[in-house]
NUFILUM-681510 format. One record per residue: x negated, y, z negated of N, C-alpha, C, CB in turn. Coordinates in pm, whole numbers, plus 50000, padded with zeros to 5 digits. Glycine has a CB too. Layout:
BEGIN
r n.east=X n.north=Y n.up=Z ca.east=X ca.north=Y ca.up=Z c.east=X c.north=Y c.up=Z cb.east=X cb.north=Y cb.up=Z
...
//
This chain:
BEGIN
r n.east=78560 n.north=86573 n.up=73801 ca.east=78458 ca.north=86720 ca.up=73775 c.east=78574 c.north=86776 c.up=73816 cb.east=78294 cb.north=86768 cb.up=73872
r n.east=78690 n.north=86877 n.up=73694 ca.east=78757 ca.north=86966 ca.up=73678 c.east=78710 c.north=87080 c.up=73847 cb.east=78723 cb.north=87016 cb.up=73508
r n.east=78828 n.north=87099 n.up=73879 ca.east=78797 ca.north=87191 ca.up=73971 c.east=78728 c.north=87334 c.up=73932 cb.east=78915 cb.north=87210 cb.up=74033
r n.east=78740 n.north=87345 n.up=73761 ca.east=78732 ca.north=87494 ca.up=73744 c.east=78642 c.north=87481 c.up=73568 cb.east=78929 cb.north=87585 cb.up=73752
r n.east=78497 n.north=87586 n.up=73600 ca.east=78459 ca.north=87506 ca.up=73440 c.east=78525 c.north=87546 c.up=73350 cb.east=78322 cb.north=87520 cb.up=73375
r n.east=78559 n.north=87441 n.up=73236 ca.east=78608 ca.north=87408 ca.up=73094 c.east=78552 c.north=87499 c.up=72966 cb.east=78566 cb.north=87258 cb.up=73068
r n.east=78597 n.north=87449 n.up=72852 ca.east=78525 ca.north=87505 ca.up=72754 c.east=78427 c.north=87376 c.up=72739 cb.east=78617 cb.north=87555 cb.up=72619
r n.east=78412 n.north=87231 n.up=72769 ca.east=78290 ca.north=87155 ca.up=72790 c.east=78181 c.north=87261 c.up=72800 cb.east=78298 cb.north=87061 cb.up=72919
r n.east=78209 n.north=87318 n.up=72978 ca.east=78068 ca.north=87303 ca.up=73053 c.east=78040 c.north=87452 c.up=72971 cb.east=78061 cb.north=87293 cb.up=73266
r n.east=78137 n.north=87523 n.up=72893 ca.east=78103 ca.north=87691 ca.up=72841 c.east=77988 c.north=87643 c.up=72722 cb.east=78277 cb.north=87802 cb.up=72753
r n.east=78045 n.north=87556 n.up=72619 ca.east=77954 ca.north=87468 ca.up=72494 c.east=77770 c.north=87434 c.up=72563 cb.east=78062 cb.north=87264 cb.up=72462
r n.east=77799 n.north=87354 n.up=72661 ca.east=77682 ca.north=87327 ca.up=72696 c.east=77587 c.north=87413 c.up=72774 cb.east=77697 cb.north=87230 cb.up=72748
r n.east=77635 n.north=87501 n.up=72796 ca.east=77605 ca.north=87670 ca.up=72870 c.east=77517 c.north=87755 c.up=72741 cb.east=77801 cb.north=87780 cb.up=72911
r n.east=77632 n.north=87743 n.up=72624 ca.east=77588 ca.north=87807 ca.up=72485 c.east=77495 c.north=87744 c.up=72474 cb.east=77668 cb.north=87806 cb.up=72362
r n.east=77441 n.north=87632 n.up=72445 ca.east=77348 ca.north=87523 ca.up=72383 c.east=77219 c.north=87541 c.up=72425 cb.east=77385 cb.north=87381 cb.up=72417
r n.east=77218 n.north=87534 n.up=72609 ca.east=77089 ca.north=87582 ca.up=72667 c.east=77059 c.north=87753 c.up=72664 cb.east=77091 cb.north=87529 cb.up=72821
r n.east=77174 n.north=87770 n.up=72635 ca.east=77114 ca.north=87950 ca.up=72628 c.east=77046 c.north=87962 c.up=72435 cb.east=77318 cb.north=88109 cb.up=72661
r n.east=77124 n.north=87885 n.up=72383 ca.east=77005 ca.north=87857 ca.up=72231 c.east=76871 c.north=87802 c.up=72245 cb.east=77059 cb.north=87743 cb.up=72122
r n.east=76865 n.north=87732 n.up=72339 ca.east=76713 ca.north=87645 ca.up=72333 c.east=76617 c.north=87745 c.up=72378 cb.east=76697 cb.north=87499 cb.up=72442
r n.east=76685 n.north=87830 n.up=72458 ca.east=76612 ca.north=87938 ca.up=72508 c.east=76594 c.north=88088 c.up=72463 cb.east=76653 cb.north=87942 cb.up=72612
r n.east=76616 n.north=88094 n.up=72355 ca.east=76622 ca.north=88154 ca.up=72194 c.east=76498 c.north=88117 c.up=72106 cb.east=76758 cb.north=88087 cb.up=72109
r n.east=76495 n.north=87983 n.up=72102 ca.east=76384 ca.north=87962 ca.up=71984 c.east=76247 c.north=88009 c.up=72037 cb.east=76370 cb.north=87797 cb.up=71935
r n.east=76186 n.north=88021 n.up=71921 ca.east=76052 ca.north=88129 ca.up=71948 c.east=75919 c.north=88070 c.up=72018 cb.east=75994 cb.north=88187 cb.up=71795
r n.east=75932 n.north=87975 n.up=71971 ca.east=75835 ca.north=87894 ca.up=72090 c.east=75840 c.north=87905 c.up=72253 cb.east=75862 cb.north=87747 cb.up=72074
r n.east=75998 n.north=87872 n.up=72293 ca.east=76038 ca.north=87901 ca.up=72383 c.east=75992 c.north=88009 c.up=72435 cb.east=76133 cb.north=87895 cb.up=72373
r n.east=76048 n.north=88131 n.up=72364 ca.east=76059 ca.north=88251 ca.up=72412 c.east=75899 c.north=88331 c.up=72455 cb.east=76145 cb.north=88325 cb.up=72300
r n.east=75817 n.north=88273 n.up=72431 ca.east=75609 ca.north=88268 ca.up=72412 c.east=75662 c.north=88231 c.up=72585 cb.east=75473 cb.north=88080 cb.up=72262
r n.east=75662 n.north=88077 n.up=72598 ca.east=75657 ca.north=88016 ca.up=72716 c.east=75695 c.north=88085 c.up=72827 cb.east=75721 cb.north=87914 cb.up=72710
r n.east=75865 n.north=88096 n.up=72808 ca.east=75929 ca.north=88200 ca.up=72920 c.east=75859 c.north=88318 c.up=72944 cb.east=76066 cb.north=88249 cb.up=72885
r n.east=75832 n.north=88402 n.up=72829 ca.east=75723 ca.north=88512 ca.up=72877 c.east=75635 c.north=88525 c.up=72955 cb.east=75662 cb.north=88543 cb.up=72815
r n.east=75529 n.north=88378 n.up=72920 ca.east=75420 ca.north=88417 ca.up=72983 c.east=75428 c.north=88291 c.up=73120 cb.east=75276 cb.north=88417 cb.up=72867
r n.east=75552 n.north=88237 n.up=73148 ca.east=75576 ca.north=88192 ca.up=73312 c.east=75556 c.north=88293 c.up=73364 cb.east=75711 cb.north=88138 cb.up=73368
r n.east=75687 n.north=88411 n.up=73318 ca.east=75767 ca.north=88509 ca.up=73340 c.east=75653 c.north=88648 c.up=73428 cb.east=75843 cb.north=88546 cb.up=73176
r n.east=75494 n.north=88653 n.up=73293 ca.east=75434 ca.north=88775 ca.up=73355 c.east=75290 c.north=88730 c.up=73349 cb.east=75465 cb.north=88923 cb.up=73276
r n.east=75250 n.north=88671 n.up=73316 ca.east=75089 ca.north=88600 ca.up=73315 c.east=75081 c.north=88491 c.up=73417 cb.east=75045 cb.north=88525 cb.up=73161
r n.east=75150 n.north=88391 n.up=73396 ca.east=75157 ca.north=88277 ca.up=73525 c.east=75137 c.north=88306 c.up=73655 cb.east=75279 cb.north=88217 cb.up=73540
r n.east=75053 n.north=88327 n.up=73722 ca.east=75157 ca.north=88338 ca.up=73879 c.east=74978 c.north=88339 c.up=73958 cb.east=75308 cb.north=88555 cb.up=73914
r n.east=74980 n.north=88171 n.up=73951 ca.east=74894 ca.north=88116 ca.up=74014 c.east=74890 c.north=88135 c.up=74206 cb.east=74916 cb.north=87979 cb.up=73957
r n.east=74763 n.north=88165 n.up=74220 ca.east=74773 ca.north=88181 ca.up=74402 c.east=74748 c.north=88069 c.up=74449 cb.east=74667 cb.north=88280 cb.up=74484
r n.east=74670 n.north=87950 n.up=74392 ca.east=74630 ca.north=87801 ca.up=74525 c.east=74691 c.north=87711 c.up=74430 cb.east=74424 cb.north=87740 cb.up=74577
r n.east=74801 n.north=87631 n.up=74486 ca.east=74756 ca.north=87466 ca.up=74430 c.east=74729 c.north=87433 c.up=74277 cb.east=74609 cb.north=87422 cb.up=74498
r n.east=74554 n.north=87507 n.up=74373 ca.east=74459 ca.north=87424 ca.up=74262 c.east=74431 c.north=87464 c.up=74116 cb.east=74324 cb.north=87418 cb.up=74313
r n.east=74503 n.north=87613 n.up=74137 ca.east=74509 ca.north=87725 ca.up=74017 c.east=74611 c.north=87636 c.up=73911 cb.east=74588 cb.north=87904 cb.up=74075
r n.east=74742 n.north=87596 n.up=73936 ca.east=74890 ca.north=87519 ca.up=73890 c.east=74768 c.north=87416 c.up=73812 cb.east=75033 cb.north=87431 cb.up=74051
r n.east=74786 n.north=87324 n.up=73967 ca.east=74675 ca.north=87184 ca.up=73895 c.east=74610 c.north=87192 c.up=73784 cb.east=74552 cb.north=87145 cb.up=73972
r n.east=74549 n.north=87303 n.up=73775 ca.east=74467 ca.north=87307 ca.up=73706 c.east=74453 c.north=87325 c.up=73490 cb.east=74425 cb.north=87397 cb.up=73792
r n.east=74639 n.north=87407 n.up=73505 ca.east=74656 ca.north=87417 ca.up=73388 c.east=74813 c.north=87297 c.up=73413 cb.east=74661 cb.north=87597 cb.up=73329
r n.east=74815 n.north=87258 n.up=73525 ca.east=74915 ca.north=87155 ca.up=73501 c.east=74849 c.north=87019 c.up=73374 cb.east=74952 cb.north=87086 cb.up=73674
r n.east=74684 n.north=87012 n.up=73419 ca.east=74600 ca.north=86885 ca.up=73411 c.east=74525 c.north=86895 c.up=73289 cb.east=74502 cb.north=86864 cb.up=73532
r n.east=74526 n.north=87042 n.up=73227 ca.east=74481 ca.north=87103 ca.up=73137 c.east=74545 c.north=87084 c.up=72964 cb.east=74491 cb.north=87226 cb.up=73197
r n.east=74568 n.north=86915 n.up=72933 ca.east=74654 ca.north=86875 ca.up=72847 c.east=74567 c.north=86941 c.up=72719 cb.east=74688 cb.north=86707 cb.up=72855
r n.east=74682 n.north=86962 n.up=72650 ca.east=74631 ca.north=86984 ca.up=72491 c.east=74632 c.north=87161 c.up=72443 cb.east=74443 cb.north=86915 cb.up=72479
r n.east=74655 n.north=87232 n.up=72606 ca.east=74634 ca.north=87366 ca.up=72574 c.east=74742 c.north=87423 c.up=72554 cb.east=74568 cb.north=87434 cb.up=72658
r n.east=74693 n.north=87599 n.up=72517 ca.east=74888 ca.north=87613 ca.up=72500 c.east=74951 c.north=87670 c.up=72594 cb.east=74951 cb.north=87703 cb.up=72378
r n.east=74839 n.north=87689 n.up=72771 ca.east=74911 ca.north=87735 ca.up=72876 c.east=74984 c.north=87604 c.up=72940 cb.east=74815 cb.north=87814 cb.up=72976
r n.east=74940 n.north=87467 n.up=72938 ca.east=74982 ca.north=87359 ca.up=72956 c.east=75127 c.north=87319 c.up=72855 cb.east=74861 cb.north=87280 cb.up=72939
r n.east=75074 n.north=87338 n.up=72779 ca.east=75226 ca.north=87320 ca.up=72693 c.east=75357 c.north=87426 c.up=72730 cb.east=75192 cb.north=87351 cb.up=72517
r n.east=75340 n.north=87522 n.up=72771 ca.east=75445 ca.north=87577 ca.up=72795 c.east=75471 c.north=87572 c.up=72970 cb.east=75434 cb.north=87713 cb.up=72725
r n.east=75372 n.north=87520 n.up=72990 ca.east=75403 ca.north=87529 ca.up=73148 c.east=75498 c.north=87413 c.up=73113 cb.east=75266 cb.north=87503 cb.up=73282
r n.east=75497 n.north=87253 n.up=73032 ca.east=75580 ca.north=87152 ca.up=73059 c.east=75720 c.north=87189 c.up=72963 cb.east=75501 cb.north=87005 cb.up=73026
r n.east=75709 n.north=87314 n.up=72846 ca.east=75835 ca.north=87354 ca.up=72771 c.east=75912 c.north=87412 c.up=72907 cb.east=75807 cb.north=87479 cb.up=72631
r n.east=75869 n.north=87504 n.up=72925 ca.east=75903 ca.north=87594 ca.up=73042 c.east=75973 c.north=87488 c.up=73184 cb.east=75737 cb.north=87684 cb.up=73088
r n.east=75922 n.north=87430 n.up=73258 ca.east=75929 ca.north=87336 ca.up=73320 c.east=76028 c.north=87239 c.up=73325 cb.east=75847 cb.north=87299 cb.up=73302
r n.east=76025 n.north=87151 n.up=73195 ca.east=76108 ca.north=87105 ca.up=73159 c.east=76244 c.north=87137 c.up=73117 cb.east=76065 cb.north=87071 cb.up=73109
r n.east=76253 n.north=87249 n.up=73076 ca.east=76405 ca.north=87274 ca.up=73012 c.east=76461 c.north=87317 c.up=73134 cb.east=76427 cb.north=87396 cb.up=72880
r n.east=76404 n.north=87374 n.up=73278 ca.east=76476 ca.north=87344 ca.up=73367 c.east=76480 c.north=87218 c.up=73471 cb.east=76467 cb.north=87435 cb.up=73413
r n.east=76422 n.north=87174 n.up=73440 ca.east=76440 ca.north=87025 ca.up=73526 c.east=76573 c.north=86933 c.up=73444 cb.east=76261 cb.north=86914 cb.up=73515
r n.east=76558 n.north=87004 n.up=73289 ca.east=76660 ca.north=86913 ca.up=73203 c.east=76830 c.north=86986 c.up=73258 cb.east=76620 cb.north=86940 cb.up=72991
r n.east=76807 n.north=87125 n.up=73250 ca.east=76952 ca.north=87196 ca.up=73315 c.east=76984 c.north=87162 c.up=73437 cb.east=76953 cb.north=87345 cb.up=73328
r n.east=76837 n.north=87162 n.up=73541 ca.east=76900 ca.north=87169 ca.up=73661 c.east=76963 c.north=87002 c.up=73672 cb.east=76784 cb.north=87223 cb.up=73787
r n.east=76915 n.north=86896 n.up=73647 ca.east=76975 ca.north=86769 ca.up=73646 c.east=77138 c.north=86771 c.up=73569 cb.east=76863 cb.north=86669 cb.up=73566
r n.east=77145 n.north=86835 n.up=73471 ca.east=77289 ca.north=86849 ca.up=73442 c.east=77393 c.north=86898 c.up=73515 cb.east=77301 cb.north=86910 cb.up=73354
r n.east=77352 n.north=87017 n.up=73572 ca.east=77438 ca.north=87072 ca.up=73727 c.east=77500 c.north=86885 c.up=73841 cb.east=77248 cb.north=87207 cb.up=73868
r n.east=77311 n.north=86908 n.up=73866 ca.east=77321 ca.north=86797 ca.up=73950 c.east=77433 c.north=86659 c.up=73912 cb.east=77175 cb.north=86752 cb.up=73955
r n.east=77400 n.north=86623 n.up=73836 ca.east=77503 ca.north=86491 ca.up=73783 c.east=77626 c.north=86539 c.up=73739 cb.east=77448 cb.north=86402 cb.up=73653
r n.east=77685 n.north=86672 n.up=73731 ca.east=77807 ca.north=86699 ca.up=73671 c.east=77805 c.north=86725 c.up=73514 cb.east=77893 cb.north=86588 cb.up=73704
r n.east=77735 n.north=86777 n.up=73454 ca.east=77746 ca.north=86770 ca.up=73316 c.east=77792 c.north=86878 c.up=73301 cb.east=77640 cb.north=86745 cb.up=73237
r n.east=77731 n.north=86988 n.up=73357 ca.east=77812 ca.north=87122 ca.up=73378 c.east=77861 c.north=87127 c.up=73515 cb.east=77725 cb.north=87254 cb.up=73352
r n.east=77954 n.north=87260 n.up=73503 ca.east=78017 ca.north=87250 ca.up=73651 c.east=77932 c.north=87356 c.up=73707 cb.east=78192 cb.north=87280 cb.up=73671
r n.east=77951 n.north=87276 n.up=73868 ca.east=77843 ca.north=87385 ca.up=73921 c.east=77889 c.north=87497 c.up=73974 cb.east=77756 cb.north=87339 cb.up=74021
r n.east=77966 n.north=87550 n.up=73920 ca.east=78004 ca.north=87711 ca.up=73966 c.east=77971 c.north=87811 c.up=73853 cb.east=78177 cb.north=87733 cb.up=73999
r n.east=77956 n.north=87727 n.up=73761 ca.east=77958 ca.north=87802 ca.up=73616 c.east=77805 c.north=87810 c.up=73579 cb.east=78051 cb.north=87711 cb.up=73488
r n.east=77758 n.north=87736 n.up=73629 ca.east=77593 ca.north=87719 ca.up=73587 c.east=77483 c.north=87864 c.up=73678 cb.east=77532 cb.north=87517 cb.up=73662
r n.east=77481 n.north=87855 n.up=73796 ca.east=77454 ca.north=87975 ca.up=73851 c.east=77466 c.north=88086 c.up=73785 cb.east=77514 cb.north=87990 cb.up=73944
r n.east=77579 n.north=88138 n.up=73776 ca.east=77674 ca.north=88217 ca.up=73692 c.east=77574 c.north=88312 c.up=73618 cb.east=77769 cb.north=88119 cb.up=73585
r n.east=77591 n.north=88166 n.up=73512 ca.east=77491 ca.north=88239 ca.up=73353 c.east=77399 c.north=88220 c.up=73378 cb.east=77493 cb.north=88192 cb.up=73199
r n.east=77294 n.north=88156 n.up=73452 ca.east=77174 ca.north=88124 ca.up=73446 c.east=77137 c.north=88192 c.up=73610 cb.east=77155 cb.north=87954 cb.up=73408
r n.east=77174 n.north=88299 n.up=73635 ca.east=77158 ca.north=88336 ca.up=73729 c.east=77019 c.north=88445 c.up=73761 cb.east=77277 cb.north=88371 cb.up=73745
r n.east=77030 n.north=88515 n.up=73660 ca.east=76914 ca.north=88594 ca.up=73639 c.east=76793 c.north=88505 c.up=73677 cb.east=76907 cb.north=88647 cb.up=73490
r n.east=76775 n.north=88387 n.up=73584 ca.east=76664 ca.north=88361 ca.up=73557 c.east=76621 c.north=88273 c.up=73659 cb.east=76654 cb.north=88322 cb.up=73436
r n.east=76681 n.north=88229 n.up=73762 ca.east=76709 ca.north=88148 ca.up=73841 c.east=76594 c.north=88235 c.up=73993 cb.east=76901 cb.north=88132 cb.up=73844
r n.east=76661 n.north=88369 n.up=73972 ca.east=76630 ca.north=88471 ca.up=74080 c.east=76431 c.north=88536 c.up=74039 cb.east=76785 cb.north=88627 cb.up=74058
r n.east=76458 n.north=88553 n.up=73880 ca.east=76317 ca.north=88545 ca.up=73775 c.east=76191 c.north=88452 c.up=73869 cb.east=76366 cb.north=88436 cb.up=73595
r n.east=76254 n.north=88323 n.up=73878 ca.east=76187 ca.north=88239 ca.up=73880 c.east=76137 c.north=88214 c.up=74047 cb.east=76257 cb.north=88140 cb.up=73806
r n.east=76207 n.north=88213 n.up=74096 ca.east=76240 ca.north=88199 ca.up=74279 c.east=76127 c.north=88212 c.up=74317 cb.east=76338 cb.north=88311 cb.up=74369
r n.east=76032 n.north=88353 n.up=74298 ca.east=75942 ca.north=88428 ca.up=74350 c.east=75773 c.north=88319 c.up=74314 cb.east=75964 cb.north=88599 cb.up=74268
r n.east=75798 n.north=88256 n.up=74193 ca.east=75696 ca.north=88221 ca.up=74141 c.east=75701 c.north=88027 c.up=74229 cb.east=75711 cb.north=88256 cb.up=73948
r n.east=75821 n.north=87998 n.up=74246 ca.east=75808 ca.north=87867 ca.up=74292 c.east=75807 c.north=87839 c.up=74438 cb.east=75906 cb.north=87796 cb.up=74237
r n.east=75899 n.north=87929 n.up=74515 ca.east=75815 ca.north=87989 ca.up=74640 c.east=75641 c.north=87987 c.up=74674 cb.east=75848 cb.north=88134 cb.up=74632
r n.east=75614 n.north=88046 n.up=74591 ca.east=75482 ca.north=88064 ca.up=74613 c.east=75369 c.north=87932 c.up=74596 cb.east=75452 cb.north=88174 cb.up=74522
r n.east=75420 n.north=87874 n.up=74502 ca.east=75338 ca.north=87749 ca.up=74453 c.east=75398 c.north=87672 c.up=74590 cb.east=75380 cb.north=87671 cb.up=74272
r n.east=75492 n.north=87610 n.up=74629 ca.east=75589 ca.north=87556 ca.up=74708 c.east=75448 c.north=87596 c.up=74847 cb.east=75784 cb.north=87648 cb.up=74700
r n.east=75456 n.north=87717 n.up=74902 ca.east=75383 ca.north=87778 ca.up=75014 c.east=75242 c.north=87728 c.up=74976 cb.east=75399 cb.north=87947 cb.up=75027
r n.east=75158 n.north=87689 n.up=74869 ca.east=75063 ca.north=87711 ca.up=74834 c.east=75003 c.north=87585 c.up=74797 cb.east=75072 cb.north=87799 cb.up=74757
r n.east=75088 n.north=87466 n.up=74813 ca.east=75085 ca.north=87328 ca.up=74797 c.east=75050 c.north=87274 c.up=74937 cb.east=75219 cb.north=87273 cb.up=74739
//
């Protein structure tokens, strides 16, 4: 891995950004950030287990996006110094939800 991010890293970040701009992903991200604030593990599991619902689809879509993006960083497909700067606000916005979910599990 190069010592500093290069144009290939920038291209991947732009492609990730394009995925976030897709209409259904925008709805899913809005639901995740505005509406989806489970207070217990049971509330989370209820939506995660309710296959076929819009909320379950959005949960899987947003979770899958972040899982994919994080895997790219962890496996060095994206330079680890570039990703937090490009995606920092989303990580901050998701942080409280993820911590709340972990503490209730």
